[in-house]
Rosetta silent file (secondary structure, phi, psi, omega in degrees, C-alpha in Angstrom):
SEQUENCE: MSHWERLAAQSQTHDESDYQKAGYRLIMEQVLYASDARSRIAYELIVRHRKEYDTLLAQIGMTITHNPHMGYVVATPGQYVAEKMRLAETRLALVLRRLYDDKMHATEIVAGEAFVDMIELERAYKDLLNRELPARTLLEEQLQAMKRYGIARLEDTRDEQRLQVAIRPGIVDVLGETALLQLAAHADTPEEEDADEAA
SCORE:     score description
SCORE:     0.000 S_00000001
   1 L     0.000  127.989 -178.773   35.184  103.359   -3.211 S_00000001
   2 L   -72.695  163.762 -179.996   35.058  105.593   -0.122 S_00000001
   3 H   -58.070  -44.247 -178.812   37.094  108.741    0.199 S_00000001
   4 H   -67.423  -33.558  176.881   39.405  107.144    2.809 S_00000001
   5 H   -63.487  -39.625  178.649   39.878  104.095    0.577 S_00000001
   6 H   -63.484  -43.587  178.891   41.071  106.389   -2.220 S_00000001
   7 H   -63.780  -42.812 -179.765   43.587  108.064    0.097 S_00000001
   8 H   -63.245  -36.767  179.841   44.760  104.674    1.369 S_00000001
   9 H   -65.440  -29.987  179.289   45.188  103.442   -2.229 S_00000001
  10 H   -82.855  -16.125 -176.979   47.521  106.398   -2.904 S_00000001
  11 L   -96.844  145.673  176.198   49.502  105.756    0.276 S_00000001
  12 L   -97.712   -8.994 -175.174   52.139  103.098    0.687 S_00000001
  13 L  -118.944  -17.816 -174.984   52.125  103.238    4.476 S_00000001
  14 L  -121.498  143.613  175.290   48.547  103.891    5.659 S_00000001
  15 L  -106.543  178.699 -175.030   45.309  102.014    5.252 S_00000001
  16 H   -55.469  -40.934 -176.990   41.713  103.243    5.413 S_00000001
  17 H   -66.069  -28.230  177.757   41.404  102.702    9.177 S_00000001
  18 H   -62.866  -41.214  179.900   44.420  104.970    9.845 S_00000001
  19 H   -68.605  -40.638  178.832   42.588  107.900    8.237 S_00000001
  20 H   -65.390  -44.668 -179.835   39.385  107.126   10.128 S_00000001
  21 H   -62.841  -37.013  179.890   41.224  106.785   13.453 S_00000001
  22 H   -61.588  -46.786  178.586   43.005  110.108   12.900 S_00000001
  23 H   -63.716  -43.570  179.990   39.694  111.944   12.465 S_00000001
  24 H   -62.563  -43.972 -179.117   38.116  110.140   15.398 S_00000001
  25 H   -61.999  -41.644  179.143   41.095  110.885   17.639 S_00000001
  26 H   -62.975  -42.572  179.076   40.996  114.592   16.805 S_00000001
  27 H   -64.878  -43.780 -176.779   37.299  114.794   17.621 S_00000001
  28 H   -72.367  -40.097 -174.439   37.697  112.860   20.882 S_00000001
  29 H   -96.359  -16.173  177.186   40.891  114.486   22.141 S_00000001
  30 L    71.359  -37.820  177.851   40.320  117.927   20.617 S_00000001
  31 E  -129.955  130.513  175.120   44.065  118.671   20.440 S_00000001
  32 E  -119.086  131.038 -178.073   46.724  116.481   18.802 S_00000001
  33 E  -109.465  136.093  177.228   50.409  117.247   19.292 S_00000001
  34 L   -64.316  -27.451 -177.084   53.188  116.223   16.915 S_00000001
  35 L   -78.172  -13.380 -179.916   55.473  115.769   19.932 S_00000001
  36 L   -89.311  120.990 -176.818   53.239  113.077   21.498 S_00000001
  37 L   -55.718  -39.991 -175.121   54.213  109.623   20.279 S_00000001
  38 L   -74.922  -15.729  179.158   50.667  108.282   20.529 S_00000001
  39 L  -117.173    4.240 -175.805   49.146  111.055   18.392 S_00000001
  40 H   -60.253  -45.537 -178.025   51.996  111.783   15.970 S_00000001
  41 H   -64.484  -44.485  178.846   50.621  109.676   13.086 S_00000001
  42 H   -61.193  -43.592  178.080   47.121  111.136   13.434 S_00000001
  43 H   -56.951  -49.405 -177.114   48.612  114.646   13.562 S_00000001
  44 H   -63.821  -40.418  179.527   50.643  114.038   10.384 S_00000001
  45 H   -65.192  -41.976 -179.217   47.691  112.560    8.477 S_00000001
  46 H   -66.423  -42.342  178.876   45.429  115.471    9.402 S_00000001
  47 H   -65.020  -43.101 -177.999   48.037  118.063    8.441 S_00000001
  48 H   -67.360  -34.660 -177.327   48.815  116.264    5.161 S_00000001
  49 L  -118.000   44.682 -174.400   45.125  115.876    4.249 S_00000001
  50 H   -54.836  -44.099 -177.535   43.831  119.037    5.887 S_00000001
  51 H   -58.101  -44.763 -178.980   41.249  119.810    3.193 S_00000001
  52 H   -65.218  -41.693 -179.714   39.567  116.413    3.590 S_00000001
  53 H   -72.295  -32.846  174.459   39.480  116.667    7.393 S_00000001
  54 H   -59.015  -45.727  179.897   38.195  120.257    7.218 S_00000001
  55 H   -63.392  -44.156 -179.624   35.294  119.009    5.092 S_00000001
  56 H   -60.945  -50.582 -176.178   34.630  116.075    7.420 S_00000001
  57 H   -71.585  -28.223  177.341   34.601  118.132   10.617 S_00000001
  58 H   -61.064  -31.209 -179.856   32.578  120.948    9.040 S_00000001
  59 L   -65.932  -21.509  177.361   29.725  118.468    8.672 S_00000001
  60 L  -113.106   19.955  173.330   29.484  118.229   12.457 S_00000001
  61 L    76.906   27.154  179.888   30.027  121.941   13.064 S_00000001
  62 E  -119.150  152.082  174.956   33.731  121.864   13.935 S_00000001
  63 E  -121.934  152.349  179.909   36.713  123.715   12.518 S_00000001
  64 E  -105.595  134.552  172.492   40.369  122.728   12.547 S_00000001
  65 E  -117.576  130.828  178.653   43.150  125.094   13.545 S_00000001
  66 E  -113.802  126.052  174.954   46.731  124.095   12.796 S_00000001
  67 E  -112.230   92.523 -176.310   49.620  125.724   14.633 S_00000001
  68 L   -67.478  -29.460 -179.305   52.716  124.485   12.779 S_00000001
  69 L   -63.868  -42.567  179.848   55.072  126.561   14.934 S_00000001
  70 L   -94.417   -8.313  175.236   53.936  124.795   18.132 S_00000001
  71 L    70.580   52.307  174.638   53.147  121.523   16.334 S_00000001
  72 E  -148.651  158.329  170.582   49.488  120.894   17.132 S_00000001
  73 E  -122.955  143.820 -178.425   46.034  120.754   15.547 S_00000001
  74 E  -126.877  137.408  171.612   42.844  121.681   17.385 S_00000001
  75 E  -104.754  118.156 -179.631   39.233  120.842   16.575 S_00000001
  76 E  -117.470  131.389  178.795   36.904  123.542   17.838 S_00000001
  77 E   -79.841  154.779  175.188   33.130  123.321   17.698 S_00000001
  78 L   -61.774  -42.550  175.942   30.957  126.242   16.629 S_00000001
  79 L   -95.554  126.886 -169.874   29.092  125.845   19.912 S_00000001
  80 L   -58.318  124.315 -172.213   31.644  125.769   22.729 S_00000001
  81 H   -69.259  -26.202 -173.304   32.334  122.141   23.751 S_00000001
  82 H   -73.891   14.479  173.940   33.219  122.796   27.381 S_00000001
  83 H   -63.677  -15.685  176.528   29.546  123.062   28.260 S_00000001
  84 H   -87.607   -5.478 -178.781   30.211  119.574   29.651 S_00000001
  85 L   -71.495  132.783  176.133   32.934  120.964   31.902 S_00000001
  86 E   -72.271  159.946 -176.637   32.066  120.912   35.577 S_00000001
  87 H   -56.583  -44.058 -179.833   32.257  124.165   37.485 S_00000001
  88 H   -63.493  -38.109  177.974   35.440  123.149   39.342 S_00000001
  89 H   -67.440  -38.375  178.355   37.110  122.200   36.043 S_00000001
  90 H   -59.500  -45.515 -179.841   36.032  125.510   34.538 S_00000001
  91 H   -62.395  -45.064 -179.980   37.712  127.408   37.338 S_00000001
  92 H   -63.742  -40.692  179.405   40.923  125.421   37.003 S_00000001
  93 H   -60.339  -41.821  178.822   40.937  125.908   33.201 S_00000001
  94 H   -63.163  -41.755  179.387   40.668  129.686   33.639 S_00000001
  95 H   -65.204  -43.300  179.344   43.571  129.719   36.091 S_00000001
  96 H   -62.479  -40.667  179.176   45.711  127.578   33.778 S_00000001
  97 H   -63.501  -42.918  179.669   45.002  129.867   30.823 S_00000001
  98 H   -63.657  -43.586  178.113   45.993  132.918   32.883 S_00000001
  99 H   -61.954  -39.810  179.104   49.191  131.218   34.045 S_00000001
 100 H   -62.254  -46.042  179.428   50.011  130.270   30.449 S_00000001
 101 H   -60.840  -42.898  178.990   49.543  133.869   29.298 S_00000001
 102 H   -61.498  -44.078  179.879   51.714  135.140   32.159 S_00000001
 103 H   -65.951  -36.495  179.003   54.480  132.662   31.331 S_00000001
 104 H   -63.958  -45.608  179.585   54.242  133.584   27.645 S_00000001
 105 H   -65.888  -30.479  179.261   54.655  137.286   28.425 S_00000001
 106 L   -88.037    5.583 -176.291   57.595  136.489   30.708 S_00000001
 107 L    50.094   45.771  177.643   59.094  134.293   27.928 S_00000001
 108 L  -110.942   41.304 -179.239   59.141  131.304   30.275 S_00000001
 109 E  -104.956  132.832  179.060   57.789  128.846   27.700 S_00000001
 110 E  -117.783  117.221 -178.066   59.723  125.664   26.897 S_00000001
 111 L    50.850   39.508  177.868   58.849  123.926   23.601 S_00000001
 112 L    84.703   -8.895 -176.599   55.470  125.671   23.715 S_00000001
 113 E  -106.159  146.897  175.362   54.652  124.496   27.244 S_00000001
 114 E  -108.434  130.769 -177.748   54.469  126.463   30.483 S_00000001
 115 E  -107.139  129.153  177.462   55.517  124.632   33.645 S_00000001
 116 E  -131.885  142.073  175.556   54.024  125.448   37.043 S_00000001
 117 E   -94.730  177.167 -174.779   54.453  123.727   40.376 S_00000001
 118 H   -65.641  -32.376  179.935   51.765  123.310   42.995 S_00000001
 119 H   -64.804  -45.424  179.594   52.894  126.340   44.989 S_00000001
 120 H   -66.019  -41.735  179.104   52.523  128.590   41.949 S_00000001
 121 H   -64.311  -43.404  179.806   49.197  127.004   40.989 S_00000001
 122 H   -61.889  -43.575 -179.919   47.869  127.354   44.520 S_00000001
 123 H   -63.097  -45.933 -178.695   48.893  131.027   44.686 S_00000001
 124 H   -65.205  -40.700 -179.903   47.308  131.826   41.310 S_00000001
 125 H   -59.858  -44.508 -179.192   44.108  129.948   42.182 S_00000001
 126 H   -69.385  -43.293 -179.348   43.754  131.946   45.397 S_00000001
 127 H   -65.370  -43.100 -174.730   44.659  135.282   43.801 S_00000001
 128 H   -81.917  -35.332 -173.676   42.391  134.889   40.781 S_00000001
 129 H  -112.346   -8.536 -177.313   39.412  133.098   42.319 S_00000001
 130 L    57.168   40.705 -179.837   39.732  133.953   45.994 S_00000001
 131 L  -138.032  159.148  174.653   39.411  130.222   46.752 S_00000001
 132 L   -80.852  144.981  175.253   41.614  127.479   48.080 S_00000001
 133 L   -62.209  139.109  179.361   43.043  125.002   45.581 S_00000001
 134 L   -58.564  158.170  177.690   41.112  121.695   45.758 S_00000001
 135 L   -58.437  156.139 -170.591   42.572  118.815   47.770 S_00000001
 136 H   -53.202  -46.277 -178.147   45.206  116.778   45.938 S_00000001
 137 H   -61.571  -46.002  179.757   42.967  113.845   44.912 S_00000001
 138 H   -66.491  -40.240  178.869   40.274  116.145   43.545 S_00000001
 139 H   -61.814  -42.552  179.689   42.877  118.352   41.889 S_00000001
 140 H   -64.242  -35.535  175.920   44.440  115.362   40.140 S_00000001
 141 H   -63.324  -43.706 -179.872   40.975  114.363   38.838 S_00000001
 142 H   -66.293  -37.307  178.149   40.485  117.879   37.477 S_00000001
 143 H   -67.889  -31.247  174.572   43.944  117.829   35.888 S_00000001
 144 H   -64.300  -38.271  176.457   43.031  114.543   34.184 S_00000001
 145 H   -63.962  -40.783  178.571   40.042  116.379   32.695 S_00000001
 146 H   -62.469  -35.160  177.545   42.398  119.143   31.511 S_00000001
 147 H   -65.101  -41.190  178.388   44.511  116.431   29.882 S_00000001
 148 H   -62.952  -33.387  178.041   41.430  115.128   28.048 S_00000001
 149 L   -79.618   -5.403  177.401   40.796  118.652   26.733 S_00000001
 150 L    77.490   21.797 -174.919   44.400  118.730   25.502 S_00000001
 151 L  -112.811  -11.247  179.358   45.360  121.761   27.575 S_00000001
 152 E  -159.639  161.510  173.952   47.508  120.398   30.422 S_00000001
 153 E  -152.122  154.352  175.361   49.301  117.328   31.703 S_00000001
 154 E   -80.388  130.616 -179.551   51.017  116.281   34.900 S_00000001
 155 E   -91.596  134.827  176.315   54.758  116.303   34.492 S_00000001
 156 L   -69.567  129.679  175.953   56.778  113.467   36.002 S_00000001
 157 L  -127.990  159.967  179.018   59.124  114.742   38.675 S_00000001
 158 L   -69.976  -30.345 -178.101   61.573  112.942   40.923 S_00000001
 159 L   -97.834  106.789 -177.927   59.844  114.381   43.969 S_00000001
 160 L   -64.107  -24.510  179.844   56.311  112.972   44.208 S_00000001
 161 L   -74.236  -19.050 -175.964   55.432  115.612   46.804 S_00000001
 162 L  -114.393   77.978  179.147   56.178  118.369   44.291 S_00000001
 163 L   -65.487  149.331  176.611   53.837  117.836   41.364 S_00000001
 164 E  -130.253  137.926 -179.960   54.387  119.919   38.278 S_00000001
 165 E  -108.185  130.867  173.115   51.807  120.815   35.652 S_00000001
 166 E   -99.608  115.913  177.390   52.719  121.373   32.013 S_00000001
 167 E   -89.308  121.386 -170.875   50.237  123.772   30.426 S_00000001
 168 L   -87.164  152.633 -174.122   50.125  122.887   26.746 S_00000001
 169 L   -63.066  -24.795  178.896   50.089  125.414   23.882 S_00000001
 170 L   -61.612  -14.470 -179.871   46.696  124.236   22.585 S_00000001
 171 H   -59.172  -30.253 -178.947   45.093  126.031   25.550 S_00000001
 172 H   -64.455  -37.034  179.751   45.273  129.249   23.514 S_00000001
 173 H   -88.529  -38.400  179.027   42.935  127.801   20.858 S_00000001
 174 H   -63.788  -42.010  178.433   40.783  125.591   23.081 S_00000001
 175 L  -109.736   65.038  176.807   40.161  128.537   25.393 S_00000001
 176 L   -72.052 -173.180 -173.766   39.966  131.318   22.816 S_00000001
 177 H   -58.046  -47.971 -179.006   38.333  134.704   23.428 S_00000001
 178 H   -63.296  -46.208  179.962   34.712  133.515   23.116 S_00000001
 179 H   -61.779  -39.643 -179.458   35.306  130.455   25.280 S_00000001
 180 H   -62.908  -41.253  179.279   37.059  132.563   27.913 S_00000001
 181 H   -63.958  -42.354  179.331   34.096  134.930   28.174 S_00000001
 182 H   -66.330  -44.075  179.903   31.679  132.026   28.556 S_00000001
 183 H   -65.175  -41.475 -178.776   33.884  130.272   31.101 S_00000001
 184 H   -62.199  -41.756  178.651   34.499  133.447   33.099 S_00000001
 185 H   -62.516  -40.478 -179.143   30.757  134.075   33.369 S_00000001
 186 H   -72.064  -39.037 -176.825   30.223  130.519   34.539 S_00000001
 187 H   -66.661  -23.342 -179.378   33.149  130.484   36.976 S_00000001
 188 L   -83.686   -6.361 -179.277   31.732  133.520   38.766 S_00000001
 189 L   -66.780  145.646 -175.614   28.453  131.788   39.583 S_00000001
 190 L   -77.612   -6.273 -176.995   27.938  131.216   43.309 S_00000001
 191 L   -62.531  147.371 -179.758   26.897  127.576   42.898 S_00000001
 192 L   -86.617  156.744 -179.299   29.090  124.999   44.587 S_00000001
 193 H   -59.226  -29.690 -177.426   30.963  122.273   42.768 S_00000001
 194 H   -57.547  -27.287 -177.428   28.857  119.625   44.523 S_00000001
 195 H   -69.793  -14.643  178.976   25.967  120.627   42.314 S_00000001
 196 L    56.683   31.668  179.983   28.003  119.258   39.398 S_00000001
 197 L   -64.464  141.384  178.925   26.674  122.081   37.288 S_00000001
 198 E   -93.750  148.392  179.005   28.018  122.080   33.744 S_00000001
 199 L   -78.623    0.000    0.000   29.598  125.139   32.167 S_00000001
């Protein structure tokens, strides 16, 4: 009997595939939030069976961080995962992390998330990187990548012309001190985004 089968046998509500899917989802999405309907079950299973998931992820060189106050779990690799991040995504991630920190210090965080509109994002991008914010289509592609990393999402607004970005609390763990140093070094390289260089 496999380990997941044993857990499923003790549970009245979950079967073996639920435990497997929870682990897979954490690895693929990197951050799972209790507040997200589609990841709530996986989040709860991982928190409830943390020891088992710690052991599982350790075998592939990842560690789990649980932030119960903000309601999320993060899987972080020993070797920084964002080496697959394109240069343009790296730059945007750095700006988002800085904006999150600024909002945190100004106590402008709502349910763990920091909200910024395009004007604020554009200003920060220019101030921090001395570059223009990418065109809307390209920016939305980059924000989709940030969503995959579990660090940001586009917020629905009534005004389609005024997009709003929700920077998620997991950004603090996904872009920890070591990752920030690596990303900052990469973001300063003179290569253009067209080269599709990975961070």
